C-alpha positions in Angstrom: 23.6 -7.1 6.7 24.8 -4.3 4.9 23.3 -0.8 6.1 23.5 2.5 3.5 22.4 5.9 4.1 18.9 6.7 3.7 19.7 8.9 0.7 21.4 6.2 -1.7 18.2 4.3 -1.9 15.7 7.3 -2.1 15.9 11.0 -3.4 14.2 13.0 0.2 11.6 15.7 -1.0 10.5 18.1 1.5 6.7 17.8 0.5 4.4 20.8 -0.3 3.8 22.0 3.4 0.5 23.0 3.1 -2.1 23.6 6.0 -5.3 22.0 6.1 -7.1 24.8 8.2 -6.8 26.6 4.8 -7.8 23.1 2.6 -11.2 22.8 1.2 -12.4 18.9 3.0 -13.8 16.9 -0.1 -14.5 13.4 0.6 -13.9 12.7 -2.7 -11.0 14.5 -3.5 -7.1 13.7 -2.6 -5.4 12.7 0.8 -4.0 15.3 2.8 -1.0 13.4 4.8 -0.1 15.0 8.0 2.5 14.1 11.0 0.1 11.4 11.9 1.0 7.7 12.8 -2.5 6.5 12.0 -4.7 5.8 9.0 -1.6 6.2 6.4 -0.9 9.4 7.5 -4.0 10.6 6.2 -6.0 13.1 8.3 -8.6 14.3 5.3 -9.2 14.4 1.9 -9.4 18.0 0.0 -10.2 19.4 -3.1 -7.4 20.3 -5.3 -5.6 23.3 -4.9 -5.0 25.4 -8.6 -1.2 25.8 -9.0 -0.4 23.4 -6.4 1.1 20.1 -7.5 0.5 16.8 -4.7 2.9 14.6 -4.1 3.5 11.6 -6.6 1.9 8.3 -5.9 3.7 5.4 -4.9 6.5 7.5 -2.8 6.8 7.1 0.9 5.6 9.5 2.9 8.0 10.4 6.4 7.0 12.6 9.2 10.0 14.8 10.2 8.3 16.3 13.4 5.1 15.1 15.2 4.9 11.5 15.1 8.6 11.5 13.8 9.5 8.4 11.6 5.9 7.9 10.9 6.0 6.2 7.1 3.9 5.4 5.2 3.7 3.5 1.2 1.2 6.5 -0.4 -0.6 4.5 -3.6 -2.1 7.7 -4.8 -0.9 11.5 -5.2 -1.5 13.7 -1.8 -0.8 16.9 -0.8 1.3 17.3 2.9 1.5 19.3 6.0 4.2 20.6 7.7 7.6 19.0 8.4 7.1 16.0 5.8 9.0 14.5 3.3 8.7 12.1 0.5 11.0 9.4 -0.6 11.3 8.3 -4.1 13.2 5.3 -4.9 16.2 5.6 -6.9 15.9 2.2 -8.3 12.6 0.1 -8.9 11.2 -1.4 -5.9 8.1 -3.3 -5.5 5.1 -2.1 -3.2 6.4 -4.6 -0.7 9.9 -3.5 -0.7 8.9 -0.2 -0.2 6.2 -1.4 2.7 9.5 -3.0 4.1 11.5 0.0 4.0 8.6 1.9 5.8 9.3 -0.4 8.8 12.8 -0.2 8.6 12.5 4.0 8.8 10.1 3.7 11.5 12.2 1.4 13.6 14.5 4.0 14.2 11.9 6.3 15.7 13.6 5.7 19.4 16.5 7.8 18.2 14.3 11.0 17.8 12.6 11.0 21.5 12.2 14.4 24.0 11.2 16.8 21.0 14.0 15.7 18.3 13.0 15.8 14.9 14.2 14.0 12.0 14.7 17.0 9.6 18.3 17.3 9.1 19.4 13.7 9.7 16.8 11.7 7.5 18.9 11.1 4.5 21.8 10.0 6.9 19.6 7.2 8.3 20.8 3.8 8.0 18.7 1.1 6.5 19.6 -2.3 4.8 20.9 -2.4 1.3 18.3 -3.4 -1.6 20.4 -6.4 -1.6 19.8 -7.1 1.8 15.9 -6.6 1.6 14.7 -10.5 2.3 13.6 -12.8 0.1 10.2 -13.5 2.0 9.2 -9.8 1.0 8.3 -10.0 -2.2 6.4 -13.5 -1.7 5.2 -12.5 1.8 2.0 -11.2 0.7 1.0 -13.9 -1.8 1.2 -16.2 1.1 -1.0 -14.6 3.1 -3.5 -14.2 0.7 -2.9 -18.3 0.0 -3.2 -19.3 3.5 -6.4 -16.5 3.9 -8.2 -18.4 1.1 -7.5 -22.1 2.1 -8.6 -21.2 5.5 -11.8 -19.8 4.0 -12.2 -22.9 2.0 -11.9 -25.0 5.0 -14.5 -22.9 7.0 -17.1 -22.9 3.9 -16.6 -26.9 3.7 -17.5 -27.7 7.6 -20.6 -26.5 7.2 
């Protein structure tokens, strides 16, 4: 498997660096992604702030500190807190491929134990080249849905 620097597949951008305690919580607002490793990194939903452009949808959020390398695919525009980066694919990628890269990035968490942060080294992190993404990645979700549907049909047919 060929490994390449993360920066060869993604542009690495520091997020908008907002503080949740200064935001207006709004359950119908946009996601506020922090350095949490739970709930897709979303710690709240907040109102839009005039003059503050959210991070773009379809990007990967990566915690540089806190829960280091907690990485998630964000499907809608979002605000981000401190030490959060977003990755934009340099070549077209499917959501399944992006999710695969979330797992690849996250698997390097052990490198950042004892309080080390990924702020300076994130771009050099080694991940599989796009050509080396396993074939099952793009077909995997379809198979899971088909298998689940078949099981549900089997359950319904037995009653």
